[in-house]
N, C-alpha and C positions, 0 to 999 in steps of 0.2 A: 862667141861666148853667149851662153843662154841669158835671156833677159830675166832680171830679178823682179818678181811681182811686188808691188808696193802694197802693204797692208796697214790698216789702222787698227790699233788696239785701244779700247777704252779701259782706263785704269782709274779706280776710285781710291782716293787717299783720304782717310779720316784721321784727323789728329785730335786726340782728347788728352786732357791732363792726366798724369799718372794717378793722382789721388781720386779721380772720378771712376771708381771701380764699377759702380752700378751701370753707368753708361757703357763702359767697355763690355760688360757682360751682355747687355742688350744688343750691342752691335755684333758681337760674336754670334748670338742666336740668329739675328736678322740676316746676316750676310753669309751664313754658311751655305755655300752653293757648290764647293768643289767636290765634296763627298757627302752623299746623302746619309745623314745619321738619324737614328731614332730620337724622338724627343727625350727619352730617358738619359741620353748622353749629355744633356745640358742640365741635369739636376744640380750639379755642383755650382751652377750660376744662380740658383734660387737665393732669395733674400736670407733665408734661415742660415745658409752656409756662410754668407758674408758676416752675419751677426756673430756666429760661433767663432769664425776666424778672428774677428776683432776682439771678442771677449777673451779668447785663449791668449792672444798676443799680449793683452793687458796683464795676463797671469803667467807670463814667461813660457808659454807653449805655442807651438805653431801648427795650426790646423791646415793640413795639406789638401785643401779642396781641389787644387790643381796639381795633379800628381807630380812629385819630385820638385815642385817649385821651391820649397824651402831648403831641401838638400842641395839644390843647385845654387842657392843663395848662401850656402855655408852654415846653415843652422845645425846644431848638434842633433845627432840622430835620436837621442833619448828625449828630446824636446819636441819632436815632430809627431803629430797625431794624424793618422790617415782617417778618411771617412769610414772606411771599413772597420778600423779599430774602434772608433767612436760608436758605431752601430753595435759592435760586439759588446762593448761595455754597458751601454744602455739596455741592450737586450738581456744581458745577464742579470742586471740589478733591477731596473725599473719594470721590465716585462717579466721578470722572474724566470728566465729561460737560460740559465748558465750552461745547461747541457746542449743547447742548440747554438750557442754563441760561436763556437769554432766552425760550424758548418755553413755559415753564411757565404753564399756564392755570389751571384750577381746582384748586389744591393741596388744597382741602378735600374734593374729590370722593371718594366711597367707592371709586371705581374707579381712582383715581390710584395707580399702583404705586410712585411716588417717595416719597409721604408716609411709609409705614412704614420705608423705607430711611433717611430723613433723621431721623425722630424715633423712634429706637430706643435702643440703649444707648451712644450717643456721649457722650464726656466733655464736660462743660460748657466747659472751656477750648478744645476743638476748635471748638465753635460760635463762640466769641468770636474765635479766631484766624482762622477762615475769613472772618468779616465784616471784621476789621481788615485782613487782607491784600488783600481785594478793594477796600476803600476806598482803601488806599494805591496800588494799581495803577490805579484810576480817576483818582486825583489825578495820578499820574505820566503817564498817557496824555493827560490834558488839558493838563498843564504842558508836555509835549513836543510838543504840537500834532499828535497823530496825525491824519492826513487821513481815514482810514477808520474811522468809528464808534468814537470814543474811549470812549464809554460801554459799548458791547458788547464791546470788546476786553479790558476789565478782567478778565473771567472767564478768558480764555485766558492773560493775563499772570499772574494769580494761580495758575493751575494749573501753569504752567511754573516760576514762582518757587518754589512749594512743592516741586515735583519736584526742582529743582536743589538746594534746601536739604536735602531729605531724601535726595538722591542715589538717587532711585527714580522710576520712571514711575508707579507706583501708590502714592499717599500714603494711609497708613492713619490711623485715629483716634489711635492712640498717638503716632505721629510728629508729627501736626499739633498735638496738645495740648501737646507739649513745645517747640514752636518759639517763639522769642523774637521775635514779630512786631514789637513796639514798637521793638526795637533795629534 
């Protein structure tokens, strides 16, 4: 019988409390050695995304910064907000680009100029209000039976509604954060 070679394998086990999400994200970044990933792949571990996730949770929405995390946890689909959807909402309303919101491709790309404009010093209520307004406009378009792309038109409707509410063509962060969208 052939001899079996003995090998030693070093295994690192790191145990952190579940509630310590910041440390977990730092460990994920620091110990990623199985597959070389570009730095942009770790954008969802940035502080801003944790703040948004926590703020949305306080407002009965689930910010899915880790893809499918909340759907796997059993959250209702209409309460889950992806990073891509959040970008589309902010892009349509705050950046005033509803016509480009649907075409966002790789938001995580290092070369995407939209990412730093969306995830900068925007107030957390602005993110929430943008999402809520777009969701309301989508429901309105579907309920009214819009013939031409009721899903895509939601960004235009949200932009116009926010503009009419703010009485301005350019809606800024401060105006959007103070809007009473639920009303």
